[in-house]
Backbone as CSV, one residue per row, in Angstrom:
resi,resn,N_x,N_y,N_z,CA_x,CA_y,CA_z,C_x,C_y,C_z
1,MET,0.834,-1.190,-0.032,-0.023,0.023,0.027,0.870,1.292,-0.015
2,TYR,0.345,2.289,-0.633,1.104,3.495,-0.689,1.109,4.137,0.698
3,PRO,2.277,4.614,1.182,2.305,5.150,2.542,1.264,6.330,2.838
4,ILE,1.100,7.209,1.782,0.234,8.325,1.909,-1.197,7.917,1.922
5,LEU,-1.557,6.775,1.214,-2.856,6.274,1.326,-3.110,5.607,2.628
6,ASN,-2.151,4.994,3.231,-2.237,4.415,4.453,-2.554,5.428,5.604
7,ILE,-1.944,6.583,5.467,-2.190,7.670,6.450,-3.655,8.218,6.205
8,ALA,-4.053,8.371,4.988,-5.427,8.819,4.631,-6.411,7.842,5.276
9,ILE,-6.229,6.523,5.218,-7.154,5.627,5.676,-7.134,5.695,7.187
10,GLN,-6.011,5.754,7.818,-5.989,6.017,9.305,-6.761,7.196,9.709
11,ALA,-6.510,8.330,8.977,-7.279,9.585,9.295,-8.736,9.439,9.140
12,ALA,-9.256,8.741,8.025,-10.625,8.568,7.810,-11.244,7.637,8.837
13,ARG,-10.561,6.614,9.210,-11.114,5.705,10.228,-11.252,6.421,11.549
14,LYS,-10.217,7.119,11.938,-10.293,7.813,13.217,-11.469,8.857,13.289
15,GLY,-11.587,9.617,12.104,-12.640,10.566,12.067,-14.016,9.919,12.074
16,GLY,-14.182,8.859,11.279,-15.451,8.054,11.252,-15.764,7.464,12.636
17,ASN,-14.900,6.928,13.262,-15.064,6.293,14.534,-15.385,7.301,15.623
18,ASN,-14.794,8.471,15.551,-15.153,9.507,16.585,-16.613,9.920,16.391
19,ILE,-17.090,10.107,15.128,-18.441,10.478,14.899,-19.372,9.348,15.405
20,THR,-18.928,8.199,15.054,-19.844,6.984,15.374,-19.891,6.807,16.919
21,GLN,-18.906,7.062,17.679,-18.969,7.038,19.127,-19.955,8.031,19.689
22,ALA,-19.909,9.273,19.053,-20.815,10.322,19.443,-22.251,9.882,19.168
23,TYR,-22.413,9.227,17.985,-23.704,8.825,17.520,-24.307,7.771,18.506
24,ASP,-23.434,6.928,19.005,-23.866,5.731,19.830,-24.198,6.195,21.307
25,ARG,-23.390,7.142,21.749,-23.453,7.504,23.199,-24.435,8.537,23.588
26,LYS,-24.915,9.323,22.608,-25.778,10.416,22.960,-27.279,10.117,22.798
27,THR,-28.060,10.655,23.731,-29.478,10.450,23.612,-30.068,11.408,22.559
28,SER,-31.310,11.167,22.233,-31.945,11.917,21.153,-31.902,13.413,21.294
29,GLN,-31.922,13.903,22.490,-31.900,15.362,22.749,-30.644,16.059,22.284
30,TYR,-29.582,15.282,22.273,-28.293,15.845,21.886,-28.130,15.930,20.326
31,PHE,-28.901,15.174,19.692,-28.739,15.169,18.185,-29.234,16.498,17.582
32,GLN,-30.086,17.206,18.269,-30.589,18.457,17.705,-29.687,19.643,18.205
33,ASN,-28.675,19.376,19.017,-27.804,20.347,19.614,-26.687,20.670,18.665
34,GLN,-26.723,21.815,18.044,-25.763,22.266,17.044,-24.343,22.464,17.745
35,ASN,-24.354,22.934,18.946,-23.060,23.155,19.656,-22.331,21.794,19.893
36,PHE,-23.111,20.743,20.277,-22.556,19.417,20.380,-21.852,18.919,19.153
37,LEU,-22.690,19.155,17.987,-22.166,18.656,16.714,-20.894,19.399,16.353
38,LYS,-20.910,20.716,16.509,-19.752,21.559,16.138,-18.495,21.108,16.928
39,LYS,-18.737,20.820,18.181,-17.658,20.472,19.092,-17.007,19.124,18.635
40,GLU,-17.830,18.170,18.252,-17.409,16.858,17.815,-16.608,17.072,16.491
41,ILE,-17.067,17.860,15.602,-16.429,18.126,14.321,-15.112,18.777,14.476
42,LYS,-15.087,19.824,15.333,-13.870,20.547,15.612,-12.782,19.721,16.222
43,TYR,-13.158,18.815,17.203,-12.197,17.975,17.761,-11.645,16.949,16.792
44,THR,-12.494,16.385,15.919,-12.037,15.349,15.052,-11.110,15.957,13.928
45,ASN,-11.539,17.117,13.444,-10.636,17.859,12.421,-9.316,18.137,13.099
46,TYR,-9.282,18.557,14.199,-8.004,18.823,14.954,-7.147,17.647,15.039
47,PHE,-7.667,16.531,15.386,-6.890,15.211,15.457,-6.420,14.777,14.103
48,ILE,-7.249,14.857,13.107,-6.844,14.447,11.735,-5.749,15.286,11.157
49,ILE,-5.853,16.645,11.352,-4.842,17.554,10.835,-3.478,17.277,11.447
50,ASN,-3.549,17.007,12.814,-2.209,16.690,13.544,-1.622,15.418,13.055
51,LEU,-2.484,14.399,12.725,-1.988,13.112,12.301,-1.305,13.316,10.847
52,ILE,-1.988,14.054,9.948,-1.423,14.234,8.652,-0.103,15.050,8.768
53,LYS,-0.133,16.089,9.554,0.993,17.046,9.670,2.307,16.310,10.186
54,LYS,2.044,15.249,11.027,3.064,14.493,11.651,3.895,13.749,10.567
55,PHE,3.240,13.336,9.517,3.881,12.549,8.417,4.219,13.414,7.208
56,TYR,3.317,14.427,6.951,3.500,15.281,5.762,3.331,16.763,6.183
57,PRO,4.348,17.285,6.921,4.246,18.631,7.394,4.191,19.746,6.237
58,GLN,4.631,19.398,5.056,4.732,20.424,4.020,3.431,20.379,3.145
59,HIS,2.526,19.522,3.389,1.322,19.397,2.582,0.308,20.386,3.090
60,ASN,-0.538,20.866,2.105,-1.697,21.740,2.494,-2.897,20.855,2.973
61,ILE,-3.633,21.347,3.805,-4.808,20.649,4.322,-5.992,21.664,4.252
62,ILE,-7.017,21.228,3.563,-8.210,22.102,3.472,-9.401,21.334,4.063
63,ILE,-10.024,21.960,5.050,-11.220,21.419,5.550,-12.414,21.896,4.691
64,TYR,-13.065,20.882,4.098,-14.141,21.231,3.126,-15.293,22.160,3.823
65,LYS,-15.598,23.122,3.095,-16.779,23.969,3.445,-17.648,24.146,2.247
66,LYS,-18.974,24.348,2.453,-19.836,24.588,1.385,-19.567,25.893,0.635
67,ASN,-19.582,25.812,-0.598,-19.280,26.937,-1.602,-17.785,27.429,-1.415
68,LEU,-16.891,26.573,-0.965,-15.552,26.846,-0.987,-14.985,26.814,-2.391
69,ASN,-14.323,27.879,-2.794,-13.735,27.901,-4.186,-12.371,27.401,-4.080
70,PHE,-12.092,26.319,-4.889,-10.710,25.655,-5.003,-9.963,26.273,-6.038
71,LYS,-8.741,26.584,-5.798,-7.820,27.123,-6.808,-6.881,25.958,-7.221
72,LYS,-5.977,26.246,-8.144,-5.012,25.205,-8.441,-4.107,24.959,-7.285
73,PHE,-3.831,23.648,-7.161,-3.089,23.163,-6.047,-1.614,23.103,-6.481
74,LEU,-0.729,23.976,-5.955,0.633,24.008,-6.387,1.477,22.966,-5.667
75,GLN,1.018,22.514,-4.507,1.801,21.470,-3.796,0.706,20.460,-3.300
76,PRO,1.156,19.269,-2.928,0.177,18.215,-2.448,-0.834,18.804,-1.461
77,THR,-2.069,18.579,-1.717,-3.154,19.152,-0.954,-4.142,18.133,-0.584
78,TRP,-4.551,18.104,0.736,-5.592,17.174,1.225,-6.872,17.993,1.425
79,ILE,-7.952,17.483,0.936,-9.251,18.042,1.120,-9.999,17.044,1.943
80,ILE,-10.485,17.431,3.181,-11.051,16.617,4.218,-12.481,17.006,4.501
81,ASN,-13.321,16.041,4.479,-14.660,16.292,5.024,-14.979,15.148,6.001
82,ILE,-14.923,15.354,7.267,-15.072,14.253,8.186,-16.479,13.989,8.505
83,PHE,-17.451,14.682,7.839,-18.795,14.490,8.266,-19.754,14.850,7.116
84,HIS,-19.874,13.946,6.138,-21.025,14.044,5.221,-22.250,13.462,5.917
85,GLY,-23.349,14.154,5.862,-24.598,13.612,6.399,-24.952,14.063,7.727
86,LYS,-24.776,15.378,8.005,-25.169,15.925,9.324,-26.614,15.839,9.568
87,LYS,-27.483,16.064,8.500,-28.876,15.983,8.754,-29.305,14.553,9.160
88,ASN,-28.689,13.594,8.486,-29.013,12.192,8.802,-28.644,11.904,10.308
89,PHE,-27.420,12.369,10.697,-26.965,12.229,12.035,-27.998,12.823,13.029
90,GLN,-28.389,14.010,12.776,-29.303,14.709,13.708,-30.600,13.965,13.799
91,LYS,-31.022,13.375,12.710,-32.331,12.652,12.704,-32.199,11.250,13.126
92,ARG,-30.931,10.876,13.536,-30.624,9.434,13.888,-30.842,8.502,12.777
93,TYR,-30.754,8.946,11.552,-30.776,8.102,10.421,-29.342,7.563,10.139
94,PRO,-29.175,6.252,10.185,-27.800,5.715,10.216,-27.072,5.672,8.942
95,CYS,-26.776,6.855,8.456,-26.039,6.944,7.167,-25.242,8.209,7.103
96,PHE,-23.854,8.097,7.161,-23.009,9.223,7.062,-21.656,8.721,6.771
97,CYS,-20.779,9.557,6.369,-19.436,9.071,5.984,-18.324,10.157,6.101
98,VAL,-17.085,9.697,5.891,-15.961,10.671,5.928,-15.309,10.588,4.418
99,SER,-14.761,11.649,4.000,-14.078,11.631,2.781,-12.813,12.407,2.815
100,ILE,-11.799,11.845,2.156,-10.365,12.538,2.031,-9.943,12.362,0.627
101,VAL,-9.573,13.456,-0.001,-9.097,13.497,-1.330,-7.667,14.162,-1.282
102,ILE,-6.723,13.658,-2.039,-5.416,14.157,-2.051,-5.006,14.514,-3.485
103,PHE,-4.726,15.789,-3.704,-4.324,16.264,-4.985,-2.853,16.360,-4.940
104,ILE,-2.250,15.845,-6.035,-0.762,16.002,-6.334,-0.608,16.490,-7.766
105,LYS,0.210,17.553,-7.932,0.339,18.112,-9.204,-1.008,18.486,-9.919
106,ASN,-1.920,18.963,-9.070,-3.244,19.505,-9.521,-4.153,18.416,-9.998
107,LYS,-3.882,17.187,-9.669,-4.788,16.073,-9.996,-5.103,15.235,-8.769
108,ILE,-6.279,14.721,-8.814,-6.728,13.716,-7.741,-5.951,12.477,-7.864
109,ASN,-5.052,12.177,-6.916,-4.229,10.978,-6.994,-4.642,9.912,-6.035
110,PHE,-5.414,10.304,-4.988,-5.887,9.379,-3.895,-7.213,9.811,-3.429
111,SER,-8.074,8.854,-3.210,-9.411,9.138,-2.689,-9.740,8.090,-1.583
112,VAL,-10.424,8.534,-0.537,-10.838,7.668,0.503,-12.218,8.066,0.949
113,ILE,-13.155,7.144,0.921,-14.588,7.303,1.498,-14.784,6.281,2.498
114,TYR,-15.145,6.673,3.715,-15.276,5.687,4.760,-16.667,5.765,5.345
115,ASP,-17.333,4.641,5.401,-18.670,4.480,5.961,-18.412,3.812,7.313
116,PRO,-18.352,4.519,8.463,-18.002,3.835,9.737,-19.035,2.964,10.306
117,LEU,-20.325,3.173,10.003,-21.364,2.295,10.501,-21.328,0.920,9.917
118,LYS,-20.985,0.883,8.601,-20.835,-0.455,7.936,-19.413,-0.962,7.830
119,ASN,-18.481,-0.110,8.391,-17.115,-0.470,8.306,-16.607,-0.709,6.926
120,GLU,-17.065,0.085,5.946,-16.617,-0.032,4.616,-15.774,1.152,4.189
121,ILE,-14.581,0.829,3.623,-13.702,1.887,3.279,-13.459,1.691,1.807
122,PHE,-13.752,2.777,1.010,-13.534,2.750,-0.434,-12.323,3.597,-0.692
123,THR,-11.437,3.038,-1.529,-10.213,3.809,-1.809,-9.989,3.771,-3.335
124,ALA,-9.203,4.750,-3.777,-8.816,4.742,-5.179,-7.426,5.344,-5.356
125,VAL,-6.583,4.888,-6.245,-5.309,5.458,-6.523,-5.218,5.594,-8.081
126,ARG,-4.861,6.892,-8.503,-4.822,7.104,-9.967,-3.938,6.171,-10.715
127,GLY,-4.521,5.447,-11.638,-3.829,4.502,-12.448,-3.677,3.142,-11.850
128,ASN,-4.167,2.986,-10.647,-4.052,1.632,-9.944,-5.340,1.150,-9.435
129,GLY,-6.472,1.532,-9.931,-7.706,0.911,-9.596,-8.355,1.473,-8.272
130,ALA,-9.496,0.960,-8.021,-10.252,1.205,-6.762,-10.598,0.013,-6.076
131,GLN,-10.812,0.124,-4.702,-11.083,-0.912,-3.843,-12.142,-0.652,-2.808
132,ILE,-12.719,-1.721,-2.269,-13.595,-1.634,-1.151,-13.038,-2.683,-0.088
133,ASN,-12.577,-2.152,1.050,-11.981,-3.125,2.030,-10.923,-4.020,1.482
134,GLY,-10.181,-3.465,0.600,-9.049,-4.260,-0.041,-9.369,-5.111,-1.271
135,TYR,-10.706,-5.118,-1.647,-11.058,-5.932,-2.803,-11.430,-4.992,-3.953
136,ARG,-11.001,-5.346,-5.102,-11.114,-4.486,-6.303,-12.627,-4.188,-6.609
137,THR,-12.929,-3.002,-6.954,-14.291,-2.632,-7.312,-14.431,-2.394,-8.858
138,ARG,-15.582,-2.791,-9.436,-15.883,-2.549,-10.805,-17.277,-2.093,-10.944
139,CYS,-17.505,-1.154,-11.785,-18.921,-0.739,-12.005,-19.746,-1.886,-12.561
140,SER,-21.072,-1.857,-12.386,-21.883,-2.875,-12.949,-21.792,-2.905,-14.479
141,LYS,-22.385,-4.013,-15.048,-22.370,-4.156,-16.491,-23.750,-3.947,-17.151
142,THR,-24.582,-3.389,-16.293,-25.975,-3.094,-16.739,-25.915,-2.181,-17.912
143,PHE,-26.598,-2.393,-19.038,-26.686,-1.425,-20.113,-28.122,-1.189,-20.477
144,LEU,-29.070,-1.658,-19.698,-30.501,-1.377,-19.945,-31.024,-0.541,-18.837
145,LEU,-32.023,0.297,-19.065,-32.617,1.161,-18.071,-33.587,0.327,-17.174
146,LYS,-34.278,-0.588,-17.728,-35.235,-1.348,-16.888,-34.567,-2.073,-15.789
147,ASN,-34.992,-1.798,-14.563,-34.504,-2.450,-13.288,-33.063,-1.924,-13.008
148,SER,-32.575,-0.954,-13.660,-31.303,-0.298,-13.256,-31.584,0.592,-12.072
149,PHE,-30.518,0.803,-11.298,-30.549,1.618,-10.099,-30.077,3.030,-10.325
150,LEU,-30.855,3.984,-10.077,-30.525,5.410,-10.222,-30.372,6.072,-8.898
151,SER,-29.361,6.948,-8.818,-29.284,7.843,-7.622,-29.428,9.240,-8.157
152,SER,-30.266,10.077,-7.615,-30.429,11.448,-7.981,-31.044,12.259,-6.802
153,LYS,-30.467,13.465,-6.612,-31.003,14.312,-5.612,-32.293,14.916,-6.083
154,ILE,-33.372,14.612,-5.370,-34.685,15.093,-5.836,-35.303,16.155,-4.884
155,ASP,-34.485,16.664,-3.960,-34.990,17.791,-3.229,-35.276,18.948,-4.032
156,ASN,-36.519,19.573,-3.819,-36.972,20.718,-4.498,-37.176,20.495,-6.037
157,VAL,-37.261,19.303,-6.370,-37.359,18.934,-7.834,-38.704,19.490,-8.416
158,PHE,-39.689,19.697,-7.546,-41.022,20.180,-8.077,-41.031,21.751,-8.223
159,GLN,-39.948,22.395,-7.825,-39.920,23.814,-7.986,-39.901,24.183,-9.464
160,LYS,-40.473,25.268,-9.851,-40.589,25.645,-11.270,-39.308,25.768,-12.041
161,LYS,-38.239,26.175,-11.331,-36.847,26.290,-11.960,-36.337,24.921,-12.348
162,ASN,-36.915,23.824,-11.718,-36.375,22.446,-12.059,-37.325,21.734,-12.942
163,GLU,-38.195,22.471,-13.664,-39.177,21.806,-14.593,-38.503,20.878,-15.590
164,ILE,-37.423,21.319,-16.128,-36.776,20.430,-17.246,-36.224,19.103,-16.531
165,TYR,-35.671,19.309,-15.440,-35.082,18.059,-14.728,-36.241,17.128,-14.254
166,LEU,-37.348,17.719,-13.866,-38.433,16.845,-13.464,-38.957,16.011,-14.708
167,ARG,-39.052,16.702,-15.877,-39.482,15.974,-17.046,-38.449,14.899,-17.426
168,ILE,-37.201,15.149,-17.186,-36.228,14.159,-17.564,-36.407,12.942,-16.567
169,LEU,-36.596,13.171,-15.285,-36.757,12.152,-14.291,-38.072,11.277,-14.643
170,LYS,-39.106,11.957,-15.036,-40.362,11.296,-15.467,-40.026,10.321,-16.590
171,LYS,-39.311,10.869,-17.575,-38.992,10.048,-18.797,-38.135,8.813,-18.407
172,ILE,-37.221,9.079,-17.515,-36.378,7.919,-17.122,-37.047,6.858,-16.293
173,PHE,-37.893,7.371,-15.355,-38.616,6.395,-14.482,-39.626,5.604,-15.241
174,ASN,-40.117,6.143,-16.322,-41.053,5.437,-17.208,-40.420,4.226,-17.884
175,GLN,-39.104,4.183,-17.802,-38.363,3.026,-18.473,-38.121,1.922,-17.478
176,GLY,-38.752,2.077,-16.249,-38.594,0.983,-15.302,-37.355,1.106,-14.367
177,VAL,-36.876,2.347,-14.317,-35.626,2.621,-13.423,-36.052,2.664,-11.977
178,ILE,-35.167,2.227,-11.062,-35.510,2.149,-9.634,-34.557,3.142,-8.951
179,LEU,-35.226,3.950,-8.073,-34.515,4.986,-7.308,-33.833,4.433,-6.076
180,ARG,-32.582,4.648,-5.874,-31.925,4.235,-4.690,-30.895,5.286,-4.251
181,ASN,-31.216,5.900,-3.105,-30.349,6.975,-2.507,-29.925,6.708,-1.178
182,THR,-28.675,7.054,-0.845,-28.211,6.993,0.566,-28.463,8.399,1.069
183,GLY,-28.610,9.444,0.295,-28.748,10.830,0.738,-27.487,11.464,0.858
184,ILE,-26.349,10.718,0.583,-24.978,11.249,0.755,-24.295,11.083,-0.606
185,LEU,-23.897,12.168,-1.249,-23.313,12.026,-2.670,-22.062,11.210,-2.583
186,PRO,-21.098,11.403,-1.792,-19.883,10.537,-1.767,-20.149,9.100,-1.767
187,LEU,-21.083,8.686,-0.894,-21.421,7.247,-0.770,-22.157,6.773,-2.102
188,ASP,-22.970,7.591,-2.623,-23.659,7.205,-3.959,-22.567,6.981,-4.963
189,LEU,-21.603,7.879,-4.969,-20.513,7.737,-6.016,-19.688,6.475,-5.711
190,ALA,-19.444,6.178,-4.541,-18.706,5.003,-4.172,-19.512,3.717,-4.474
191,TYR,-20.801,3.824,-4.294,-21.578,2.682,-4.626,-21.730,2.395,-6.157
192,LEU,-21.643,3.518,-6.878,-21.622,3.331,-8.400,-20.310,2.647,-8.794
193,ALA,-19.184,3.094,-8.140,-17.887,2.469,-8.395,-17.930,0.980,-8.017
194,ALA,-18.685,0.627,-7.000,-18.749,-0.744,-6.536,-19.827,-1.621,-7.185
195,GLY,-20.611,-0.999,-8.124,-21.528,-1.723,-8.898,-22.940,-1.856,-8.195
196,ARG,-23.124,-1.081,-7.109,-24.414,-1.131,-6.406,-25.431,-0.186,-6.962
197,ILE,-24.884,0.899,-7.594,-25.768,1.796,-8.400,-25.334,1.876,-9.881
198,ASP,-26.230,1.960,-10.786,-25.904,1.941,-12.148,-25.568,3.341,-12.725
199,PHE,-26.355,4.309,-12.362,-26.063,5.686,-12.824,-26.522,6.777,-11.934
200,ILE,-26.076,7.930,-12.096,-26.369,9.062,-11.261,-26.781,10.239,-12.245
201,LEU,-27.820,10.913,-11.975,-28.160,12.095,-12.643,-28.082,13.318,-11.712
202,GLU,-27.469,14.420,-12.224,-27.302,15.562,-11.380,-27.863,16.848,-12.088
203,ASN,-28.589,17.593,-11.410,-29.163,18.834,-11.918,-28.275,20.062,-11.759
204,ASN,-27.752,20.202,-10.565,-26.916,21.367,-10.174,-25.564,20.874,-9.874
205,PHE,-24.696,20.716,-10.883,-23.380,20.123,-10.786,-22.386,21.127,-10.174
206,LYS,-21.694,20.717,-9.065,-20.575,21.536,-8.632,-19.416,20.524,-8.452
207,ILE,-18.365,20.821,-9.200,-17.302,19.741,-9.270,-16.709,19.470,-7.994
208,GLN,-16.638,20.453,-7.041,-15.979,20.188,-5.731,-16.760,19.070,-4.981
209,ASN,-18.101,19.053,-5.195,-18.806,18.088,-4.434,-18.566,16.638,-4.887
210,TYR,-17.912,16.530,-6.072,-17.710,15.224,-6.655,-16.229,14.752,-6.482
211,TYR,-15.404,15.542,-5.974,-13.986,15.197,-5.682,-13.855,13.815,-5.118
212,PRO,-14.527,13.526,-3.992,-14.207,12.201,-3.289,-14.501,10.989,-4.218
213,GLY,-15.511,11.103,-5.145,-15.910,9.923,-5.894,-15.389,9.820,-7.344
214,ILE,-15.016,10.943,-7.926,-14.685,10.972,-9.324,-13.567,9.906,-9.654
215,LEU,-12.517,9.958,-8.921,-11.392,9.008,-9.285,-11.888,7.558,-8.976
216,GLN,-12.692,7.333,-7.923,-13.065,5.889,-7.719,-13.953,5.434,-8.880
217,ILE,-14.794,6.267,-9.332,-15.609,5.830,-10.611,-14.792,5.571,-11.770
218,LYS,-13.816,6.522,-12.059,-12.935,6.353,-13.272,-12.136,5.067,-13.167
219,GLU,-11.601,4.811,-11.926,-10.774,3.657,-11.736,-11.504,2.360,-11.740
220,SER,-12.865,2.477,-11.660,-13.671,1.279,-11.695,-14.455,1.043,-13.010
221,GLY,-14.026,1.950,-13.962,-14.630,1.768,-15.378,-15.833,2.619,-15.647
222,GLY,-16.172,3.447,-14.745,-17.283,4.412,-14.921,-16.995,5.595,-15.771
223,ILE,-18.038,6.363,-16.218,-17.812,7.550,-17.104,-18.745,8.650,-16.651
224,LEU,-18.136,9.901,-16.718,-18.961,11.086,-16.368,-19.122,11.847,-17.710
225,ASN,-20.354,12.299,-17.950,-20.646,12.875,-19.245,-21.639,14.066,-18.931
226,SER,-21.318,15.248,-19.658,-22.172,16.417,-19.521,-23.024,16.538,-20.751
227,TYR,-24.408,16.713,-20.517,-25.295,16.843,-21.677,-26.178,18.005,-21.515
228,GLN,-26.193,18.853,-22.579,-26.988,20.107,-22.562,-28.295,19.851,-23.271
229,ILE,-29.389,20.203,-22.597,-30.705,19.996,-23.177,-31.365,21.381,-23.272
230,LYS,-32.069,21.618,-24.314,-32.848,22.822,-24.558,-34.231,22.597,-24.492
231,TYR,-34.964,23.349,-23.610,-36.346,23.221,-23.426,-37.003,24.557,-23.247
232,ASN,-38.024,24.892,-23.984,-38.675,26.230,-23.869,-37.706,27.405,-23.893
233,ASN,-36.767,27.336,-24.790,-35.772,28.361,-24.994,-34.774,28.456,-23.741
234,HIS,-34.733,27.449,-22.913,-33.814,27.460,-21.866,-32.828,26.283,-21.986
235,ASN,-31.562,26.550,-21.749,-30.580,25.520,-21.787,-30.244,24.933,-20.423
236,LYS,-30.198,23.658,-20.245,-29.918,23.068,-18.955,-28.822,21.963,-19.112
237,ASN,-27.833,22.124,-18.280,-26.805,21.085,-18.207,-27.166,19.974,-17.335
238,ILE,-27.172,18.728,-17.826,-27.423,17.540,-17.081,-26.131,16.726,-16.968
239,ILE,-25.767,16.422,-15.757,-24.572,15.495,-15.564,-24.973,14.046,-15.484
240,ILE,-24.425,13.223,-16.272,-24.775,11.764,-16.179,-23.506,11.111,-15.851
241,ILE,-23.542,10.349,-14.743,-22.409,9.498,-14.351,-22.928,8.034,-14.409
242,ALA,-22.325,7.232,-15.228,-22.809,5.843,-15.543,-21.776,4.889,-15.473
243,ASN,-22.211,3.594,-15.419,-21.221,2.503,-15.357,-20.628,2.164,-16.704
244,ASN,-21.161,2.582,-17.864,-20.572,2.304,-19.160,-21.203,3.272,-20.116
245,ILE,-20.503,3.393,-21.244,-20.833,4.324,-22.328,-22.173,3.891,-22.936
246,GLN,-22.507,2.620,-23.042,-23.739,2.189,-23.688,-24.950,2.645,-22.866
247,LEU,-24.855,2.684,-21.578,-25.942,3.197,-20.668,-26.125,4.682,-20.861
248,ILE,-24.997,5.399,-20.955,-25.047,6.853,-21.177,-25.756,7.236,-22.459
249,LYS,-25.424,6.400,-23.552,-26.004,6.666,-24.830,-27.523,6.470,-24.739
250,LEU,-27.867,5.426,-24.085,-29.293,5.132,-23.939,-30.100,6.217,-23.169
251,ILE,-29.468,6.739,-22.106,-30.055,7.827,-21.281,-30.220,8.989,-22.138
252,ILE,-29.200,9.352,-22.864,-29.191,10.611,-23.739,-30.281,10.448,-24.801
253,SER,-30.431,9.254,-25.361,-31.480,9.048,-26.403,-32.886,9.273,-25.789
254,LYS,-33.118,8.956,-24.576,-34.395,9.196,-23.923,-34.592,10.696,-23.589
255,ILE,-33.530,11.297,-23.135,-33.583,12.745,-22.813,-33.793,13.531,-24.083
256,LYS,-33.299,13.212,-25.215,-33.529,13.968,-26.459,-34.952,13.981,-26.860
257,LEU,-35.754,13.147,-26.340,-37.153,13.022,-26.805,-38.105,13.964,-26.002
258,ILE,-37.548,14.623,-25.009,-38.318,15.603,-24.166,-38.728,16.798,-24.946
């Protein structure tokens, strides 16, 4: 194993286990307490940063924040999010994860996504494949829409501004597609890489949200494609992430008919 990946896995496990311990030991009244949550996150971030700095003192470390603008990384840079799924945690819905991405020479070279409740750790190394708990992952071989598994964020999908996307979803679901969401994008991306999900549709694409899973999908044989659709004189970019090119072509052929 690459030494830097080993440290990333250690950091992810420690972060995930800290959050899991907090999840297990607190009663329901604590889950709505924002101060408690912030305290746990702050403590875990502090521990992880110290662990990384111990082995790689010259590396940059960025704690992921919403709407954070990423510039070109001139030296090795770690992007850490130790807590995807805060709303799930507060609702006691057992689904959250940790992600760590390492950029070297402005490219994602290492990716780690850790689900502490299932004890599943998804990793990827540029040019050397992706794994789950040490076993190689491959995207599914499904090339038909019927009975394929789709992950898509459908929050606010019925708002007028999302009319095009709603029509696309209706068209896709009419083909017998099955919706499967963890509610956490990094886990959905990891699941696609592992063959548990066949494709993902995204309406409001922000590249930084996809950093944890892009490398894992590419190293497992998956493909990311941007497709622009015109509807009522409006252009809309739809991001399609799928297990293979045949499925992407089929999805686009259905979207064209809208």
